C-alpha positions in Angstrom: 21.6 -20.5 12.1 18.5 -22.1 10.5 17.1 -20.1 7.6 13.4 -20.4 7.1 11.6 -19.9 3.8 9.2 -17.1 4.5 8.7 -16.0 0.9 5.1 -15.8 -0.4 5.0 -16.9 -4.0 1.3 -17.0 -5.0 -0.1 -13.7 -6.2 -3.5 -14.6 -4.7 -1.9 -14.8 -1.2 -0.1 -11.5 -1.7 -3.4 -9.9 -2.8 -5.2 -11.3 0.3 -2.6 -9.4 2.4 -3.1 -6.2 0.4 -6.9 -6.4 0.7 -6.6 -7.1 4.5 -4.4 -4.1 5.1 -6.0 -0.9 6.3 -3.1 1.4 5.4 -0.1 1.1 3.2 3.3 2.8 3.7 4.7 4.5 0.6 8.4 5.1 0.2 9.6 7.7 -2.2 12.9 9.5 -3.0 13.3 13.2 -2.1 16.5 14.1 -3.9 18.9 11.4 -2.5 17.0 10.8 0.7 14.1 8.4 1.5 10.7 9.9 2.4 7.9 7.7 3.8 4.2 8.3 4.4 1.2 6.3 5.3 -1.8 6.3 2.8 -5.2 4.9 2.4 -5.4 2.9 -0.8 -7.5 1.0 -3.2 -6.3 -2.1 -5.2 -7.6 -3.7 -8.4 -5.9 -6.0 -11.0 -2.3 -5.4 -9.9 -2.8 -1.6 -9.7 -2.6 0.4 -6.5 -4.5 3.6 -6.2 -3.6 6.4 -3.8 -5.4 9.7 -3.2 -4.4 13.0 -1.6 -5.0 16.7 -1.5 -4.0 18.8 -4.5 -0.9 20.4 -2.7 1.8 19.0 -0.6 5.4 17.9 -0.4 4.6 14.3 -1.4 3.3 15.6 -4.7 6.4 17.7 -5.4 8.5 14.6 -4.6 6.5 12.3 -6.8 6.4 14.7 -9.8 10.2 14.9 -9.6 10.7 11.1 -9.1 7.6 8.9 -9.6 9.4 5.7 -8.3 7.8 4.2 -5.2 7.9 1.1 -3.1 4.7 0.4 -1.1 4.5 -1.9 1.9 1.4 -3.6 3.2 1.7 -5.2 6.6 -0.9 -7.2 8.6 -1.3 -9.8 11.2 1.4 -8.4 13.6 1.3 -10.4 16.8 4.0 -10.7 19.5 4.7 -14.2 20.8 7.3 -16.0 22.8 8.4 -19.6 23.3 9.8 -19.1 26.8 8.7 -15.9 28.5 11.9 -15.5 30.5 14.2 -15.9 27.5 14.4 -12.6 25.5 15.7 -14.2 22.3 12.7 -16.6 22.2 10.3 -13.6 21.5 9.2 -12.8 18.0 6.6 -11.2 15.9 4.2 -12.9 13.6 3.6 -10.9 10.4 2.4 -11.0 6.8 4.0 -8.4 4.5 3.9 -7.5 0.8 6.1 -4.9 -1.0 5.1 -3.6 -4.4 7.2 -1.3 -6.6 6.3 0.8 -9.6 5.9 4.3 -11.0 3.2 6.8 -10.0 1.0 8.0 -12.8 -1.3 10.9 -12.1 -4.9 10.3 -13.1 -6.5 13.3 -14.8 -9.6 11.8 -16.4 -12.7 12.7 -14.4 -14.5 9.4 -15.0 -11.5 7.3 -14.0 -11.0 9.4 -10.9 -14.7 8.9 -10.1 -14.5 5.2 -10.4 -11.3 5.0 -8.3 -13.0 7.0 -5.5 -15.8 4.4 -5.6 -13.2 1.7 -5.0 -11.9 3.6 -2.0 -15.4 3.9 -0.5 -16.1 0.2 -1.2 -12.9 -0.8 0.6 -13.3 1.5 3.6 -17.0 1.9 4.0 -18.2 -1.3 2.3 -20.8 0.4 0.2 -21.3 2.2 -3.1 -21.2 6.0 -2.8 -21.8 8.9 -5.1 -19.6 12.0 -5.3 -20.1 15.7 -6.2 -18.2 17.1 -9.1 -16.0 19.4 -6.9 -15.0 16.5 -4.6 -13.6 14.6 -7.7 -12.0 17.7 -9.2 -10.3 18.6 -6.0 -8.6 15.3 -5.3 -5.4 13.9 -6.7 -5.5 10.2 -7.8 -2.3 8.3 -8.3 -2.1 5.0 -10.1 0.8 2.6 -9.6 0.9 -0.4 -12.0 2.9 -2.9 -10.0 6.2 -3.9 -11.6 7.2 -6.3 -8.9 5.5 -7.9 -5.8 7.5 -9.5 -3.0 5.9 -11.1 0.1 7.0 -12.7 3.3 5.2 -14.1 6.3 6.2 -15.5 9.6 4.2 -17.5 12.1 1.3 -18.1 9.7 
């Protein structure tokens, strides 16, 4: 068996994948069991930001255990070398995992600036927010402790 080096070493390449991703998948620990959810996100300076409603199971889990692993995956494309040979099929991909601890952001001004990052990422523009819309959202900040990345077919 031939092992291929698929590891991404450069932080800038990992950040390109993160910025290209539309959604991230967040793994958390509920008691002794894994729990996984998709999230919209914003990213800046090795910090991942998530947002959600003010109630929900995910918040209960993260307040109990703030450890998370977040996956960003892009560029998925099925390919084959020989259409009639099943084991010649594969999937191109680019993937980054980031791990860290969730910190809840309570400061109004910081929440406001993070929400602006979300809108810049998803709408491509600068938006203003009403005070209730900022007060009624939970912002989570994850300072990345470790990044890993792999790609195949790129």
